FITI-957679 format. One record per residue (C-alpha): residue number from 0; x negated, y, z negated. Coordinates in steps of 0.2 Angstrom, whole numbers. Layout:
BEGIN
REC  resi     c1     c2     c3
REC   NUM      X      Y      Z
...
This chain:
BEGIN
REC  resi     c1     c2     c3
REC     0     22   -260    104
REC     1     15   -268     88
REC     2     19   -262     71
REC     3      1   -256     69
REC     4      1   -245     85
REC     5     18   -239     82
REC     6     13   -234     64
REC     7     -3   -225     71
REC     8      8   -216     84
REC     9     20   -210     70
REC    10      6   -205     58
REC    11     -1   -195     73
REC    12     16   -186     75
REC    13     18   -183     57
REC    14      1   -177     53
REC    15      1   -165     68
REC    16     18   -159     62
REC    17     12   -156     44
REC    18     -3   -147     51
REC    19      8   -135     61
REC    20     20   -133     46
REC    21      6   -128     35
REC    22     -1   -116     48
REC    23     16   -107     49
REC    24     17   -107     30
REC    25     -1    -99     29
REC    26      4    -87     42
REC    27     18    -80     32
REC    28      8    -67     22
REC    29      0    -60     37
REC    30     18    -58     45
REC    31     24    -50     30
REC    32     10    -38     29
REC    33     14    -33     48
REC    34     32    -30     43
REC    35     27    -20     28
REC    36     15     -9     39
REC    37     30     -6     51
REC    38     41     -1     37
REC    39     27     11     30
REC    40     25     18     47
REC    41     44     21     48
REC    42     44     29     31
REC    43     29     40     36
REC    44     38     46     52
REC    45     54     50     41
REC    46     44     60     28
REC    47     34     69     42
REC    48     49     75     50
REC    49     57     82     34
REC    50     40     89     29
REC    51     39     98     46
REC    52     56    106     43
REC    53     50    112     26
REC    54     34    119     33
REC    55     44    128     48
REC    56     56    136     35
REC    57     41    142     25
REC    58     33    149     40
REC    59     49    158     45
REC    60     50    166     28
REC    61     32    171     28
REC    62     33    178     46
REC    63     49    188     42
REC    64     41    195     27
REC    65     26    200     37
REC    66     37    207     50
REC    67     46    218     38
REC    68     30    225     31
REC    69     24    228     49
REC    70     40    238     53
REC    71     39    248     37
REC    72     21    252     42
REC    73     26    256     60
REC    74     39    268     54
REC    75     27    277     42
REC    76     14    279     56
REC    77     27    286     68
REC    78     32    299     54
REC    79     14    304     51
REC    80     12    306     70
REC    81     24    320     71
REC    82     14    331     59
REC    83     -3    330     68
REC    84    -10    344     77
REC    85    -28    338     80
REC    86    -29    328     97
REC    87    -42    316     90
REC    88    -32    312     75
REC    89    -16    310     85
REC    90    -25    298     97
REC    91    -31    288     83
REC    92    -14    287     75
REC    93     -6    283     92
REC    94    -19    268     93
REC    95    -13    262     76
REC    96      5    263     81
REC    97      1    253     97
REC    98     -7    239     87
REC    99      7    239     75
REC   100     20    237     89
REC   101      9    223     97
REC   102      9    214     80
REC   103     28    217     78
REC   104     31    209     95
REC   105     20    194     91
REC   106     29    191     75
REC   107     46    192     83
REC   108     40    179     96
REC   109     33    168     83
REC   110     49    169     73
REC   111     60    165     88
REC   112     49    150     92
REC   113     50    144     74
REC   114     69    146     74
REC   115     70    136     90
REC   116     59    122     84
REC   117     69    122     68
REC   118     85    120     77
REC   119     78    105     87
REC   120     71     96     72
REC   121     86     99     62
REC   122     97     93     76
REC   123     86     77     76
REC   124     89     73     58
REC   125    103     61     60
REC   126     93     51     73
REC   127     78     51     61
REC   128     89     46     46
REC   129     97     32     57
REC   130     80     25     62
REC   131     74     25     44
REC   132     89     16     38
REC   133     88      3     52
REC   134     69      0     47
REC   135     74     -3     29
REC   136     88    -14     34
REC   137     77    -24     47
REC   138     64    -26     33
REC   139     77    -33     21
REC   140     84    -45     33
REC   141     66    -51     38
REC   142     63    -54     19
REC   143     79    -65     18
REC   144     75    -74     34
REC   145     57    -77     29
REC   146     63    -84     12
REC   147     75    -96     21
REC   148     62   -101     34
REC   149     49   -104     20
REC   150     61   -115     10
REC   151     66   -125     25
REC   152     47   -128     30
REC   153     43   -133     12
REC   154     58   -145     12
REC   155     52   -152     29
REC   156     35   -154     22
REC   157     40   -164      8
REC   158     51   -176     19
REC   159     36   -178     31
REC   160     24   -181     18
REC   161     35   -195     11
REC   162     37   -202     28
REC   163     19   -202     31
REC   164     15   -211     15
REC   165     28   -224     19
REC   166     21   -227     37
REC   167      3   -228     31
REC   168      8   -241     18
REC   169     13   -252     33
REC   170     -5   -253     39
REC   171    -15   -269     36
REC   172    -29   -267     22
REC   173    -43   -268     35
REC   174    -35   -255     47
REC   175    -31   -244     32
REC   176    -49   -243     26
REC   177    -55   -237     44
REC   178    -39   -226     45
REC   179    -44   -217     29
REC   180    -62   -214     34
REC   181    -57   -207     50
REC   182    -43   -196     44
REC   183    -54   -190     30
REC   184    -66   -181     43
REC   185    -54   -178     58
REC   186    -37   -175     50
REC   187    -23   -174     63
REC   188    -36   -176     77
REC   189    -40   -194     71
REC   190    -28   -201     84
REC   191    -27   -201    103
REC   192    -14   -208    115
REC   193    -21   -220    129
REC   194    -12   -218    145
REC   195    -17   -228    161
REC   196    -33   -233    153
REC   197    -38   -215    149
REC   198    -40   -208    131
REC   199    -30   -193    130
REC   200    -41   -186    117
REC   201    -58   -185    127
REC   202    -52   -191    144
REC   203    -64   -206    144
REC   204    -58   -222    153
REC   205    -58   -239    145
REC   206    -59   -256    153
REC   207    -43   -265    159
REC   208    -47   -278    146
REC   209    -48   -265    132
REC   210    -32   -257    137
REC   211    -23   -274    138
REC   212    -29   -278    121
REC   213    -23   -261    114
REC   214     -6   -264    122
REC   215     -6   -281    114
REC   216     -7   -273     97
REC   217    -26   -274     94
REC   218    -32   -260     83
REC   219    -46   -250     91
REC   220    -55   -233     91
REC   221    -61   -224    107
REC   222    -79   -228    111
REC   223    -82   -210    115
REC   224    -73   -199    103
REC   225    -69   -211     89
REC   226    -51   -208     88
REC   227    -38   -221     84
REC   228    -29   -226     99
REC   229    -11   -231    103
REC   230     -4   -235    121
REC   231      9   -224    130
REC   232     17   -227    146
């Protein structure tokens, strides 16, 4: 393969690689935001769990206070009942006692349910703490890995940019002028391999004479897509 076609092939490889590197670098902030969102979700889950425990404890205290008031009222109503002689008043007081007992039972059930839920959530605290600690550790490790990866990609970028400049400098002046014009508009898509007389960029077939000339080192662009071509087996 001639020096020109070899250079075009290498320029193609380097420009595609540089484009992919830049795409990965540009993707970095979006990936970071996704990990930050995951960390925030884990933080919120951790906070919600502890907040729910605090609310349950508050509810238990409030219900226990209301229960005590209801029990005091019930005892008072039962004391009043013993001194009543009028049936109508007796029945009315009995109705109040029934309502107080119903409320007392509902409060006792609610307190028991709260206690059971508190025990469940308190028992789950170690797991919640472990999950939060793991989320923080994962994010910290991601930051370290991302920084190392970015440093590596930027170093690779510098090396490839220098290699590209050296390779482009080997192109003859007349080829370089056409090369620059095409690259200016098409970038990494300025090139196409030609295999078995077929342009791999647009799938157009060239003549046998054109393919032979290309394999012989002639600089040419595809008649259909305008890409600079190089032959491959």
